[in-house]
MDAnalysis code that builds the backbone (N, CA, C; Angstrom):
import MDAnalysis as mda
import numpy as np

u = mda.Universe.empty(717, n_residues=239, atom_resindex=np.repeat(np.arange(239), 3), trajectory=True)
u.add_TopologyAttr("name", ["N", "CA", "C"] * 239)
u.add_TopologyAttr("resid", np.arange(1, 240))
u.add_TopologyAttr("resname", ["UNK", "UNK", "UNK", "UNK", "UNK", "UNK", "UNK", "UNK", "UNK", "UNK", "UNK", "UNK", "UNK", "UNK", "UNK", "UNK", "UNK", "UNK", "UNK", "UNK", "UNK", "UNK", "UNK", "UNK", "UNK", "UNK", "UNK", "UNK", "UNK", "UNK", "UNK", "UNK", "UNK", "UNK", "UNK", "UNK", "UNK", "UNK", "UNK", "UNK", "UNK", "UNK", "UNK", "UNK", "UNK", "UNK", "UNK", "UNK", "UNK", "UNK", "UNK", "UNK", "UNK", "UNK", "UNK", "UNK", "UNK", "UNK", "UNK", "UNK", "UNK", "UNK", "UNK", "UNK", "UNK", "UNK", "UNK", "UNK", "UNK", "UNK", "UNK", "UNK", "UNK", "UNK", "UNK", "UNK", "UNK", "UNK", "UNK", "UNK", "UNK", "UNK", "UNK", "UNK", "UNK", "UNK", "UNK", "UNK", "UNK", "UNK", "UNK", "UNK", "UNK", "UNK", "UNK", "UNK", "UNK", "UNK", "UNK", "UNK", "UNK", "UNK", "UNK", "UNK", "UNK", "UNK", "UNK", "UNK", "UNK", "UNK", "UNK", "UNK", "UNK", "UNK", "UNK", "UNK", "UNK", "UNK", "UNK", "UNK", "UNK", "UNK", "UNK", "UNK", "UNK", "UNK", "UNK", "UNK", "UNK", "UNK", "UNK", "UNK", "UNK", "UNK", "UNK", "UNK", "UNK", "UNK", "UNK", "UNK", "UNK", "UNK", "UNK", "UNK", "UNK", "UNK", "UNK", "UNK", "UNK", "UNK", "UNK", "UNK", "UNK", "UNK", "UNK", "UNK", "UNK", "UNK", "UNK", "UNK", "UNK", "UNK", "UNK", "UNK", "UNK", "UNK", "UNK", "UNK", "UNK", "UNK", "UNK", "UNK", "UNK", "UNK", "UNK", "UNK", "UNK", "UNK", "UNK", "UNK", "UNK", "UNK", "UNK", "UNK", "UNK", "UNK", "UNK", "UNK", "UNK", "UNK", "UNK", "UNK", "UNK", "UNK", "UNK", "UNK", "UNK", "UNK", "UNK", "UNK", "UNK", "UNK", "UNK", "UNK", "UNK", "UNK", "UNK", "UNK", "UNK", "UNK", "UNK", "UNK", "UNK", "UNK", "UNK", "UNK", "UNK", "UNK", "UNK", "UNK", "UNK", "UNK", "UNK", "UNK", "UNK", "UNK", "UNK", "UNK", "UNK", "UNK", "UNK", "UNK", "UNK", "UNK", "UNK", "UNK", "UNK", "UNK", "UNK"])
u.atoms.positions = np.array([
    [-94.258, 114.283, 114.958],
    [-92.925, 114.592, 114.448],
    [-93.019, 115.750, 113.452],
    [-92.217, 116.771, 113.659],
    [-92.224, 117.923, 112.760],
    [-91.726, 117.515, 111.391],
    [-92.318, 118.146, 110.350],
    [-91.951, 117.803, 108.980],
    [-90.477, 118.064, 108.720],
    [-89.903, 119.117, 109.362],
    [-88.514, 119.478, 109.120],
    [-87.537, 118.442, 109.655],
    [-87.997, 117.584, 110.598],
    [-87.109, 116.583, 111.182],
    [-87.205, 115.233, 110.479],
    [-88.090, 115.119, 109.490],
    [-88.247, 113.860, 108.784],
    [-87.097, 113.619, 107.819],
    [-86.732, 112.369, 107.664],
    [-85.723, 112.011, 106.682],
    [-86.361, 112.053, 105.297],
    [-85.568, 112.112, 104.222],
    [-86.138, 112.094, 102.865],
    [-87.041, 110.892, 102.623],
    [-86.671, 109.728, 103.166],
    [-87.494, 108.531, 102.976],
    [-88.835, 108.679, 103.674],
    [-88.827, 109.276, 104.880],
    [-90.076, 109.473, 105.615],
    [-90.977, 110.486, 104.909],
    [-90.365, 111.540, 104.370],
    [-91.144, 112.530, 103.626],
    [-91.775, 111.901, 102.392],
    [-91.001, 111.057, 101.697],
    [-91.523, 110.395, 100.504],
    [-92.679, 109.468, 100.849],
    [-92.545, 108.758, 101.986],
    [-93.604, 107.839, 102.406],
    [-94.882, 108.600, 102.717],
    [-94.741, 109.728, 103.429],
    [-95.920, 110.537, 103.742],
    [-96.550, 111.094, 102.471],
    [-95.705, 111.511, 101.553],
    [-96.208, 112.052, 100.291],
    [-96.958, 110.977, 99.512],
    [-96.449, 109.759, 99.517],
    [-97.096, 108.655, 98.810],
    [-98.447, 108.344, 99.426],
    [-98.526, 108.326, 100.749],
    [-99.798, 108.096, 101.438],
    [-100.805, 109.185, 101.069],
    [-100.345, 110.435, 101.031],
    [-101.227, 111.549, 100.677],
    [-101.724, 111.414, 99.241],
    [-100.835, 111.006, 98.336],
    [-101.230, 110.830, 96.946],
    [-102.260, 109.713, 96.799],
    [-102.063, 108.627, 97.537],
    [-103.025, 107.527, 97.483],
    [-104.387, 107.971, 98.019],
    [-104.368, 108.778, 99.079],
    [-105.624, 109.294, 99.625],
    [-106.299, 110.236, 98.634],
    [-105.501, 111.086, 97.982],
    [-106.041, 111.998, 96.970],
    [-106.651, 111.223, 95.817],
    [-105.981, 110.165, 95.404],
    [-106.487, 109.336, 94.316],
    [-107.791, 108.656, 94.716],
    [-107.868, 108.202, 95.981],
    [-109.074, 107.531, 96.465],
    [-110.253, 108.495, 96.533],
    [-110.052, 109.667, 97.134],
    [-111.140, 110.634, 97.301],
    [-111.622, 111.148, 95.947],
    [-110.690, 111.486, 95.068],
    [-111.079, 111.979, 93.737],
    [-111.816, 110.895, 92.958],
    [-111.403, 109.633, 93.132],
    [-112.094, 108.538, 92.469],
    [-113.515, 108.371, 92.965],
    [-113.721, 108.507, 94.277],
    [-115.065, 108.379, 94.837],
    [-115.972, 109.517, 94.378],
    [-115.396, 110.715, 94.210],
    [-116.171, 111.837, 93.676],
    [-116.672, 111.509, 92.271],
    [-115.799, 110.935, 91.462],
    [-116.188, 110.587, 90.099],
    [-117.215, 109.463, 90.076],
    [-117.105, 108.505, 91.016],
    [-118.103, 107.437, 91.093],
    [-119.471, 108.023, 91.436],
    [-119.504, 108.969, 92.374],
    [-120.752, 109.632, 92.714],
    [-121.363, 110.342, 91.520],
    [-120.517, 111.006, 90.727],
    [-121.005, 111.684, 89.526],
    [-121.562, 110.680, 88.523],
    [-120.874, 109.558, 88.339],
    [-121.334, 108.540, 87.397],
    [-122.705, 108.004, 87.787],
    [-122.905, 107.743, 89.070],
    [-124.199, 107.230, 89.519],
    [-125.313, 108.247, 89.289],
    [-125.025, 109.522, 89.572],
    [-126.023, 110.569, 89.356],
    [-126.310, 110.745, 87.863],
    [-125.266, 110.708, 87.042],
    [-125.421, 110.864, 85.597],
    [-126.202, 109.685, 85.017],
    [-125.916, 108.479, 85.527],
    [-126.633, 107.289, 85.071],
    [-128.129, 107.414, 85.375],
    [-128.452, 107.884, 86.580],
    [-129.860, 108.075, 86.955],
    [-130.539, 109.064, 86.006],
    [-129.842, 110.142, 85.679],
    [-130.401, 111.117, 84.755],
    [-130.637, 110.534, 83.377],
    [-129.698, 109.712, 82.895],
    [-129.853, 109.092, 81.575],
    [-131.084, 108.191, 81.506],
    [-131.396, 107.545, 82.624],
    [-132.552, 106.637, 82.642],
    [-133.871, 107.387, 82.488],
    [-133.840, 108.703, 82.629],
    [-135.038, 109.524, 82.418],
    [-135.531, 109.422, 80.972],
    [-134.675, 108.942, 80.082],
    [-135.067, 108.823, 78.678],
    [-136.266, 107.884, 78.538],
    [-136.412, 106.938, 79.477],
    [-137.535, 106.010, 79.420],
    [-138.851, 106.676, 79.807],
    [-138.765, 107.858, 80.419],
    [-139.979, 108.585, 80.816],
    [-140.533, 109.429, 79.681],
    [-139.812, 109.511, 78.555],
    [-140.309, 110.253, 77.416],
    [-139.608, 111.583, 77.220],
    [-139.846, 112.226, 76.074],
    [-139.139, 113.459, 75.732],
    [-139.405, 114.619, 76.691],
    [-140.640, 114.774, 77.139],
    [-140.961, 115.905, 78.022],
    [-140.216, 115.785, 79.348],
    [-140.239, 114.585, 79.944],
    [-139.578, 114.373, 81.226],
    [-138.064, 114.530, 81.099],
    [-137.486, 114.012, 80.018],
    [-136.035, 114.094, 79.843],
    [-135.590, 115.528, 79.596],
    [-136.315, 116.243, 78.749],
    [-135.964, 117.634, 78.473],
    [-136.142, 118.506, 79.713],
    [-137.156, 118.189, 80.524],
    [-137.361, 118.928, 81.767],
    [-136.197, 118.683, 82.725],
    [-135.739, 117.429, 82.787],
    [-134.582, 117.094, 83.616],
    [-133.346, 117.865, 83.149],
    [-133.100, 117.889, 81.828],
    [-131.954, 118.604, 81.285],
    [-132.047, 120.099, 81.597],
    [-133.265, 120.650, 81.524],
    [-133.451, 122.070, 81.848],
    [-133.230, 122.323, 83.338],
    [-133.686, 121.392, 84.173],
    [-133.549, 121.550, 85.622],
    [-132.080, 121.595, 86.044],
    [-131.235, 120.880, 85.330],
    [-129.802, 120.910, 85.647],
    [-129.245, 122.329, 85.558],
    [-129.829, 123.132, 84.674],
    [-129.332, 124.495, 84.470],
    [-130.028, 125.521, 85.375],
    [-131.126, 125.122, 85.979],
    [-131.848, 126.062, 86.846],
    [-131.693, 125.728, 88.336],
    [-130.944, 124.667, 88.641],
    [-130.719, 124.316, 90.044],
    [-130.074, 125.481, 90.791],
    [-130.585, 125.741, 91.981],
    [-129.987, 126.777, 92.823],
    [-130.489, 128.169, 92.575],
    [-131.317, 128.370, 91.543],
    [-131.885, 129.701, 91.313],
    [-132.891, 130.039, 92.409],
    [-132.973, 131.286, 92.851],
    [-132.269, 132.467, 92.328],
    [-130.937, 132.766, 93.022],
    [-130.548, 131.919, 93.985],
    [-129.268, 132.163, 94.670],
    [-128.116, 132.081, 93.681],
    [-128.176, 131.077, 92.812],
    [-127.160, 130.920, 91.777],
    [-127.733, 131.381, 90.435],
    [-126.874, 131.869, 89.538],
    [-127.357, 132.250, 88.204],
    [-127.721, 131.022, 87.383],
    [-128.337, 131.249, 86.246],
    [-128.711, 130.161, 85.342],
    [-127.458, 129.370, 84.959],
    [-127.502, 128.073, 85.195],
    [-126.352, 127.220, 84.882],
    [-125.266, 127.249, 85.939],
    [-125.455, 128.012, 87.017],
    [-124.407, 128.150, 88.030],
    [-124.084, 126.853, 88.731],
    [-125.119, 126.115, 89.177],
    [-124.898, 124.845, 89.875],
    [-124.218, 123.833, 88.965],
    [-124.610, 123.839, 87.689],
    [-124.012, 122.913, 86.739],
    [-122.527, 123.204, 86.542],
    [-122.162, 124.482, 86.524],
    [-120.760, 124.846, 86.389],
    [-119.966, 124.477, 87.641],
    [-120.591, 124.583, 88.812],
    [-119.916, 124.159, 90.041],
    [-119.622, 122.655, 89.979],
    [-120.607, 121.892, 89.523],
    [-120.418, 120.448, 89.377],
    [-119.290, 120.160, 88.396],
    [-119.263, 120.889, 87.279],
    [-118.222, 120.675, 86.277],
    [-116.833, 120.985, 86.821],
    [-116.725, 122.082, 87.570],
    [-115.423, 122.468, 88.127],
    [-114.946, 121.431, 89.134],
    [-115.851, 120.983, 90.010],
    [-115.482, 119.964, 91.001],
    [-115.067, 118.676, 90.305],
    [-115.826, 118.284, 89.276],
    [-115.508, 117.054, 88.545],
    [-114.166, 117.182, 87.825],
    [-113.922, 118.331, 87.190],
    [-112.653, 118.543, 86.494],
    [-111.486, 118.500, 87.478],
    [-111.660, 119.125, 88.649],
    [-110.613, 119.096, 89.673],
    [-110.345, 117.664, 90.128],
    [-111.418, 116.863, 90.272],
    [-111.261, 115.472, 90.676],
    [-110.517, 114.670, 89.609],
    [-110.834, 114.918, 88.332],
    [-110.159, 114.204, 87.244],
    [-108.674, 114.553, 87.217],
    [-108.358, 115.857, 87.318],
    [-106.956, 116.287, 87.304],
    [-106.204, 115.687, 88.490],
    [-106.809, 115.724, 89.672],
    [-106.173, 115.167, 90.867],
    [-105.967, 113.667, 90.714],
    [-106.945, 112.984, 90.140],
    [-106.866, 111.535, 89.966],
    [-105.754, 111.150, 88.997],
    [-105.721, 111.842, 87.863],
    [-104.699, 111.547, 86.854],
    [-103.304, 111.892, 87.379],
    [-103.188, 113.031, 88.043],
    [-101.894, 113.449, 88.590],
    [-101.375, 112.455, 89.621],
    [-102.227, 112.070, 90.565],
    [-101.786, 111.145, 91.609],
    [-101.452, 109.774, 91.020],
    [-102.255, 109.319, 90.049],
    [-101.992, 108.020, 89.420],
    [-100.666, 108.037, 88.672],
    [-100.427, 109.098, 87.893],
    [-99.191, 109.194, 87.117],
    [-97.966, 109.308, 88.030],
    [-98.097, 110.083, 89.098],
    [-96.976, 110.258, 90.023],
    [-96.646, 108.964, 90.749],
    [-97.681, 108.259, 91.206],
    [-97.459, 106.994, 91.902],
    [-96.865, 105.946, 90.961],
    [-97.328, 105.919, 89.717],
    [-96.779, 104.977, 88.730],
    [-95.312, 105.273, 88.469],
    [-94.970, 106.557, 88.345],
    [-93.580, 106.946, 88.086],
    [-92.691, 106.576, 89.270],
    [-93.166, 106.794, 90.480],
    [-92.381, 106.445, 91.665],
    [-92.152, 104.940, 91.743],
    [-93.192, 104.186, 91.425],
    [-93.071, 102.732, 91.447],
    [-92.058, 102.260, 90.415],
    [-92.096, 102.885, 89.233],
    [-91.167, 102.513, 88.161],
    [-89.728, 102.851, 88.555],
    [-89.518, 104.040, 89.122],
    [-88.169, 104.437, 89.547],
    [-87.645, 103.535, 90.653],
    [-88.552, 103.117, 91.542],
    [-88.140, 102.237, 92.638],
    [-87.719, 100.866, 92.135],
    [-88.198, 100.493, 90.935],
    [-87.852, 99.194, 90.358],
    [-86.778, 99.279, 89.283],
    [-86.116, 100.446, 89.191],
    [-84.976, 100.520, 88.290],
    [-85.054, 101.520, 87.174],
    [-86.037, 102.421, 87.201],
    [-86.087, 103.508, 86.219],
    [-86.406, 103.040, 84.819],
    [-85.493, 103.315, 83.871],
    [-85.729, 103.025, 82.459],
    [-85.786, 101.531, 82.178],
    [-85.132, 100.720, 83.017],
    [-85.144, 99.267, 82.844],
    [-85.629, 98.617, 84.135],
    [-86.906, 98.784, 84.442],
    [-87.421, 98.304, 85.718],
    [-87.380, 96.789, 85.834],
    [-87.162, 96.304, 87.040],
    [-87.203, 94.875, 87.273],
    [-88.636, 94.397, 87.209],
    [-88.812, 93.123, 86.959],
    [-90.149, 92.554, 86.883],
    [-90.664, 92.338, 88.305],
    [-91.762, 92.988, 88.610],
    [-92.240, 92.995, 89.986],
    [-92.845, 91.658, 90.405],
    [-93.591, 91.029, 89.507],
    [-94.257, 89.785, 89.841],
    [-93.744, 88.672, 88.923],
    [-92.873, 87.821, 89.422],
    [-92.316, 86.735, 88.640],
    [-93.273, 85.542, 88.658],
    [-93.363, 84.849, 87.521],
    [-94.224, 83.671, 87.451],
    [-93.745, 82.772, 86.330],
    [-93.998, 81.482, 86.464],
    [-93.642, 80.524, 85.408],
    [-94.843, 80.222, 84.522],
    [-95.987, 80.833, 84.809],
    [-97.216, 80.563, 84.058],
    [-97.360, 81.450, 82.830],
    [-96.499, 82.441, 82.709],
    [-96.569, 83.367, 81.582],
    [-95.316, 83.236, 80.730],
    [-95.468, 83.341, 79.417],
    [-94.321, 83.268, 78.520],
    [-93.343, 84.400, 78.766],
    [-93.863, 85.533, 79.242],
    [-93.014, 86.687, 79.495],
    [-92.296, 86.587, 80.837],
    [-92.664, 85.570, 81.646],
    [-92.007, 85.383, 82.923],
    [-92.427, 86.378, 83.981],
    [-93.510, 87.095, 83.726],
    [-93.983, 88.087, 84.694],
    [-95.503, 88.059, 84.739],
    [-96.045, 88.151, 85.931],
    [-97.489, 88.145, 86.110],
    [-98.077, 89.503, 85.762],
    [-99.066, 89.518, 84.890],
    [-99.773, 90.754, 84.564],
    [-100.984, 90.830, 85.487],
    [-100.890, 91.647, 86.498],
    [-101.942, 91.717, 87.497],
    [-103.202, 92.328, 86.914],
    [-104.327, 92.013, 87.567],
    [-105.622, 92.584, 87.171],
    [-105.546, 94.098, 87.140],
    [-104.917, 94.675, 88.180],
    [-104.848, 96.132, 88.276],
    [-104.020, 96.725, 87.152],
    [-102.826, 96.168, 86.925],
    [-101.944, 96.750, 85.916],
    [-102.506, 96.575, 84.513],
    [-103.280, 95.503, 84.297],
    [-103.817, 95.229, 82.964],
    [-105.004, 96.127, 82.629],
    [-105.838, 96.446, 83.638],
    [-107.068, 97.178, 83.352],
    [-107.033, 98.652, 83.714],
    [-106.346, 99.023, 84.784],
    [-106.481, 100.374, 85.308],
    [-105.866, 101.429, 84.396],
    [-104.621, 101.204, 83.960],
    [-103.942, 102.249, 83.198],
    [-104.578, 102.445, 81.834],
    [-104.682, 101.360, 81.055],
    [-105.231, 101.500, 79.709],
    [-106.741, 101.684, 79.751],
    [-107.382, 101.137, 80.775],
    [-108.807, 101.407, 80.948],
    [-109.051, 102.873, 81.207],
    [-108.175, 103.495, 82.011],
    [-108.295, 104.922, 82.284],
    [-108.118, 105.760, 81.035],
    [-107.165, 105.376, 80.190],
    [-106.941, 106.097, 78.925],
    [-108.166, 105.967, 78.021],
    [-108.723, 104.752, 77.941],
    [-109.914, 104.522, 77.122],
    [-111.080, 105.370, 77.604],
    [-111.271, 105.400, 78.920],
    [-112.361, 106.190, 79.496],
    [-112.169, 107.674, 79.204],
    [-110.941, 108.168, 79.340],
    [-110.658, 109.581, 79.090],
    [-110.962, 109.962, 77.646],
    [-110.556, 109.136, 76.699],
    [-110.825, 109.407, 75.284],
    [-112.332, 109.393, 75.008],
    [-113.040, 108.454, 75.642],
    [-114.481, 108.384, 75.439],
    [-115.186, 109.603, 76.024],
    [-114.738, 110.065, 77.188],
    [-115.349, 111.252, 77.800],
    [-115.248, 112.449, 76.864],
    [-114.097, 112.593, 76.203],
    [-113.918, 113.689, 75.247],
    [-114.914, 113.552, 74.088],
    [-115.055, 112.326, 73.565],
    [-116.014, 112.077, 72.481],
    [-117.439, 112.346, 72.957],
    [-117.759, 111.898, 74.157],
    [-119.097, 112.060, 74.726],
    [-119.445, 113.541, 74.904],
    [-118.498, 114.323, 75.408],
    [-118.724, 115.764, 75.577],
    [-118.875, 116.456, 74.231],
    [-118.060, 116.047, 73.262],
    [-118.134, 116.646, 71.929],
    [-119.500, 116.384, 71.288],
    [-120.094, 115.243, 71.616],
    [-121.383, 114.891, 71.024],
    [-122.561, 115.527, 71.755],
    [-122.605, 115.387, 73.086],
    [-123.809, 115.764, 73.823],
    [-123.726, 117.095, 74.563],
    [-122.520, 117.604, 74.797],
    [-122.380, 118.854, 75.549],
    [-121.908, 120.006, 74.669],
    [-120.820, 119.782, 73.946],
    [-120.270, 120.861, 73.119],
    [-120.968, 120.978, 71.769],
    [-121.619, 119.907, 71.309],
    [-122.333, 119.945, 70.040],
    [-121.426, 120.035, 68.828],
    [-120.205, 119.505, 68.947],
    [-119.252, 119.574, 67.831],
    [-119.568, 118.507, 66.793],
    [-119.949, 117.330, 67.234],
    [-120.275, 116.240, 66.304],
    [-121.733, 115.844, 66.524],
    [-122.395, 115.406, 65.425],
    [-123.823, 115.099, 65.496],
    [-124.147, 113.794, 64.765],
    [-123.613, 112.650, 65.215],
    [-124.007, 111.392, 64.562],
    [-125.496, 111.148, 64.748],
    [-126.167, 110.878, 63.667],
    [-127.610, 110.677, 63.726],
    [-128.409, 111.950, 63.548],
    [-127.746, 113.124, 63.633],
    [-128.432, 114.397, 63.451],
    [-128.528, 115.202, 64.731],
    [-128.429, 116.528, 64.592],
    [-128.502, 117.418, 65.738],
    [-129.943, 117.817, 66.049],
    [-130.137, 118.425, 67.213],
    [-131.470, 118.873, 67.603],
    [-131.342, 119.822, 68.784],
    [-132.323, 120.726, 68.923],
    [-132.361, 121.605, 70.093],
    [-132.850, 120.866, 71.335],
    [-133.488, 119.714, 71.124],
    [-134.018, 118.919, 72.227],
    [-132.956, 117.943, 72.734],
    [-132.585, 117.998, 74.029],
    [-131.633, 117.030, 74.578],
    [-132.084, 115.584, 74.362],
    [-133.395, 115.342, 74.535],
    [-133.933, 113.995, 74.331],
    [-133.695, 113.539, 72.894],
    [-133.976, 114.413, 71.939],
    [-133.836, 114.028, 70.543],
    [-132.379, 113.816, 70.159],
    [-131.461, 114.604, 70.758],
    [-130.032, 114.398, 70.486],
    [-129.576, 113.023, 70.961],
    [-130.074, 112.619, 72.133],
    [-129.726, 111.296, 72.664],
    [-130.289, 110.193, 71.765],
    [-131.552, 110.323, 71.373],
    [-132.183, 109.320, 70.519],
    [-131.499, 109.252, 69.155],
    [-131.176, 110.414, 68.592],
    [-130.493, 110.437, 67.295],
    [-129.115, 109.768, 67.395],
    [-128.376, 110.120, 68.438],
    [-127.016, 109.597, 68.581],
    [-126.986, 108.100, 68.782],
    [-127.866, 107.582, 69.654],
    [-127.857, 106.154, 69.938],
    [-128.654, 105.343, 68.933],
    [-129.181, 106.014, 67.927],
    [-129.781, 105.296, 66.816],
    [-128.745, 104.860, 65.808],
    [-127.484, 105.256, 66.015],
    [-126.378, 104.901, 65.119],
    [-125.601, 103.747, 65.753],
    [-125.473, 102.638, 65.036],
    [-124.917, 101.418, 65.635],
    [-123.486, 101.583, 66.125],
    [-122.656, 102.345, 65.352],
    [-121.252, 102.429, 65.766],
    [-121.074, 103.316, 66.998],
    [-122.005, 104.239, 67.221],
    [-121.970, 105.041, 68.451],
    [-122.254, 104.132, 69.654],
    [-123.241, 103.261, 69.513],
    [-123.570, 102.320, 70.590],
    [-122.405, 101.360, 70.827],
    [-121.735, 100.942, 69.752],
    [-120.579, 100.054, 69.896],
    [-119.456, 100.740, 70.674],
    [-119.134, 101.989, 70.309],
    [-118.121, 102.751, 71.046],
    [-118.519, 102.909, 72.509],
    [-119.778, 103.189, 72.720],
    [-120.305, 103.365, 74.075],
    [-120.133, 102.084, 74.886],
    [-120.403, 100.941, 74.236],
    [-120.295, 99.647, 74.917],
    [-118.857, 99.348, 75.305],
    [-117.935, 99.548, 74.365],
    [-116.513, 99.306, 74.648],
    [-116.037, 100.190, 75.795],
    [-116.439, 101.460, 75.748],
    [-116.033, 102.401, 76.793],
    [-116.612, 102.002, 78.150],
    [-117.870, 101.562, 78.168],
    [-118.503, 101.183, 79.431],
    [-117.895, 99.915, 80.009],
    [-117.461, 98.998, 79.156],
    [-116.759, 97.811, 79.660],
    [-115.461, 98.233, 80.340],
    [-114.746, 99.174, 79.721],
    [-113.525, 99.702, 80.340],
    [-113.833, 100.395, 81.660],
    [-114.935, 101.146, 81.685],
    [-115.358, 101.806, 82.922],
    [-115.647, 100.771, 84.005],
    [-116.306, 99.685, 83.621],
    [-116.654, 98.646, 84.585],
    [-115.426, 98.036, 85.237],
    [-114.422, 97.673, 84.430],
    [-113.181, 97.117, 84.983],
    [-112.496, 98.142, 85.888],
    [-112.478, 99.379, 85.429],
    [-111.839, 100.453, 86.196],
    [-112.562, 100.654, 87.529],
    [-113.888, 100.655, 87.494],
    [-114.670, 100.854, 88.710],
    [-114.513, 99.694, 89.677],
    [-114.479, 98.474, 89.148],
    [-114.352, 97.299, 90.017],
    [-113.094, 97.404, 90.889],
    [-111.972, 97.618, 90.254],
    [-110.729, 97.703, 91.030],
    [-110.614, 99.043, 91.748],
    [-111.097, 100.114, 91.107],
    [-110.982, 101.443, 91.700],
    [-111.779, 101.589, 92.983],
    [-113.009, 101.046, 93.009],
    [-113.826, 101.111, 94.225],
    [-113.147, 100.361, 95.361],
    [-112.661, 99.170, 95.041],
    [-111.943, 98.360, 96.033],
    [-110.719, 99.118, 96.564],
    [-109.906, 99.642, 95.666],
    [-108.669, 100.311, 96.068],
    [-108.939, 101.569, 96.876],
    [-109.933, 102.358, 96.441],
    [-110.236, 103.616, 97.129],
    [-110.678, 103.374, 98.566],
    [-111.609, 102.436, 98.744],
    [-112.115, 102.170, 100.086],
    [-111.067, 101.478, 100.954],
    [-110.209, 100.670, 100.345],
    [-109.104, 100.056, 101.085],
    [-108.122, 101.115, 101.554],
    [-107.797, 102.061, 100.665],
    [-106.891, 103.153, 101.027],
    [-107.437, 103.966, 102.182],
    [-108.754, 104.153, 102.210],
    [-109.384, 104.969, 103.247],
    [-109.694, 104.175, 104.514],
    [-109.243, 102.904, 104.563],
    [-109.313, 102.139, 105.804],
    [-110.493, 101.222, 105.977],
    [-111.224, 100.915, 104.900],
    [-112.417, 100.070, 105.033],
    [-112.084, 98.583, 105.012],
    [-110.907, 98.219, 104.529],
    [-110.526, 96.807, 104.399],
    [-109.810, 96.354, 105.677],
    [-110.598, 96.053, 106.710],
    [-110.023, 95.798, 108.024],
    [-110.081, 94.341, 108.468],
    [-110.827, 93.512, 107.751],
    [-110.963, 92.117, 108.167],
    [-111.389, 91.274, 106.972],
    [-111.458, 89.960, 107.193],
    [-111.895, 89.059, 106.128],
    [-113.340, 89.349, 105.722],
    [-114.187, 89.609, 106.711],
    [-115.592, 89.932, 106.426],
    [-115.688, 91.248, 105.661],
    [-114.930, 92.256, 106.118],
    [-114.940, 93.556, 105.440],
    [-114.414, 93.416, 104.019],
    [-113.407, 92.572, 103.845],
    [-112.841, 92.360, 102.508],
    [-113.869, 91.737, 101.584],
    [-114.629, 90.787, 102.099],
    [-115.662, 90.135, 101.298],
    [-116.758, 91.128, 100.914],
    [-117.147, 91.964, 101.871],
    [-118.178, 92.966, 101.586],
    [-117.684, 94.008, 100.596],
    [-116.423, 94.390, 100.725],
    [-115.850, 95.345, 99.774],
    [-115.850, 94.774, 98.368],
    [-115.531, 93.495, 98.271],
    [-115.500, 92.841, 96.968],
    [-116.888, 92.839, 96.335],
    [-117.915, 92.520, 97.140],
    [-119.297, 92.536, 96.638],
    [-119.726, 93.945, 96.241],
    [-119.346, 94.933, 97.062],
    [-119.709, 96.320, 96.773],
    [-119.043, 96.792, 95.480],
    [-117.776, 96.448, 95.307],
    [-117.051, 96.870, 94.105],
    [-117.683, 96.278, 92.851],
    [-118.048, 94.986, 92.912],
    [-118.716, 94.360, 91.770],
    [-120.086, 94.992, 91.528],
    [-120.813, 95.278, 92.608],
    [-122.159, 95.854, 92.476],
    [-122.102, 97.235, 91.832],
    [-121.165, 98.076, 92.286],
    [-121.029, 99.420, 91.712],
    [-120.721, 99.335, 90.223],
    [-119.772, 98.463, 89.869],
    [-119.389, 98.324, 88.463],
    [-120.564, 97.855, 87.615],
    [-121.290, 96.849, 88.085],
    [-122.411, 96.312, 87.315],
    [-123.549, 97.318, 87.190],
    [-123.863, 98.004, 88.287],
    [-124.945, 98.997, 88.255],
    [-124.644, 100.096, 87.248],
    [-123.420, 100.615, 87.274],
    [-123.048, 101.699, 86.368],
    [-123.056, 101.230, 84.913],
    [-122.447, 100.079, 84.653],
    [-122.366, 99.587, 83.271],
    [-123.760, 99.295, 82.723],
    [-124.559, 98.528, 83.455],
    [-125.907, 98.177, 82.976],
    [-126.788, 99.416, 82.883],
    [-126.707, 100.277, 83.892],
    [-127.524, 101.488, 83.891],
    [-127.229, 102.407, 82.723],
    [-125.952, 102.525, 82.354],
    [-125.591, 103.378, 81.230],
    [-125.898, 102.730, 79.887],
    [-125.881, 101.393, 79.820],
    [-126.099, 100.724, 78.538],
    [-127.581, 100.498, 78.219],
    [-128.448, 100.566, 79.214],
    [-129.871, 100.357, 78.954],
    [-130.449, 101.352, 77.942],
    [-130.234, 102.687, 78.120],
    [-130.813, 103.628, 77.150],
    [-130.317, 103.430, 75.714],
    [-128.990, 103.328, 75.462],
    [-128.565, 103.202, 74.059],
    [-129.104, 101.957, 73.369],
    [-129.149, 100.823, 74.073],
    [-129.648, 99.608, 73.419],
    [-131.168, 99.652, 73.255],
    [-131.852, 100.276, 74.202],
    [-133.306, 100.437, 74.041],
    [-133.604, 101.318, 72.833],
    [-132.794, 102.349, 72.629],
    [-132.982, 103.242, 71.479],
    [-132.604, 102.534, 70.177],
    [-131.467, 101.830, 70.197],
    [-130.988, 101.143, 68.991],
    [-132.000, 100.117, 68.488],
    [-132.652, 99.397, 69.409],
    [-133.608, 98.352, 69.025],
    [-135.047, 98.850, 68.976],
    [-135.220, 100.160, 69.025],
    [-136.529, 100.739, 68.804],
    [-137.485, 100.717, 69.976],
    [-137.003, 100.396, 71.177],
    [-137.872, 100.401, 72.352],
    [-138.131, 101.813, 72.848],
    [-137.230, 102.727, 72.510],
    [-137.404, 104.151, 72.812],
    [-137.219, 104.890, 71.503],
    [-138.154, 105.774, 71.165],
    [-138.056, 106.474, 69.887],
    [-138.641, 107.871, 70.008],
])
C-alpha cells in the first residue's frame, strides 16, 4: 500500500512501529557497548601496565588507516546517535501513549484494587523512565570523572589505571556507582526483553522463557561485571 493512500491512523501506526524498532535497535547497540566497556574495566585486575596498555590501544585502533583516536571517535559518535535515537523514540512513544489516554488528565491505564492509588504501577513504568534518567545523569558524572577530567575524586593522574584506582578508593563514588548500576540492571532487564520482543524473538512460550532468562543474565552480568572493580579497589584487593 502506497504511503499516500494510508489513513492518518494507519500512518500513525506505522510510525509507532518504526519508533519501537528504532528504540529496540538503539538499545541493543548500547547493550553491546556496555558489555565491551565492562570487559575493558575488568582489565584493572591485570595490573596497571595491562590496563594502561588497553586504554592506549583504544586510541590506536585502526591505525594507520584511521588517525590516532579515530576508531574511538567513531564508537563515540555511534553511541551518541544511539542514545539520542533511544531517548527520542522513548519520549515520543510516551507522549503518544499519554495523549491517547486523555492528554493532560490521562485515564488510569491499569486499574487495580491492590493499590491505594487504584492503579497498578507496572514494572516497566516504575523502572524504565526514572531508571533511564538516573543512568543518564550517572553517565554525565562518569564522563566528567574518567573522560573529560573535570572532577578528580581521590586525585588525578596521567595514568588511566591510577585514575580508576583513585576514584574508586572514595566510598561515596562507589556508592553512586552502585546506585547507578542497580538502575542500569533494572533498565537492562526490561529493555533486553522489550527490544528482542519488538524485533520478533518472542514467538512462543519456550521463546518467552528463554528471553526472560537472557534478559536476567544480561542484567546480572553487566551489573556484577561493572561492580567488581570498584569494590575490589575500595576493599584494597586492587591497589
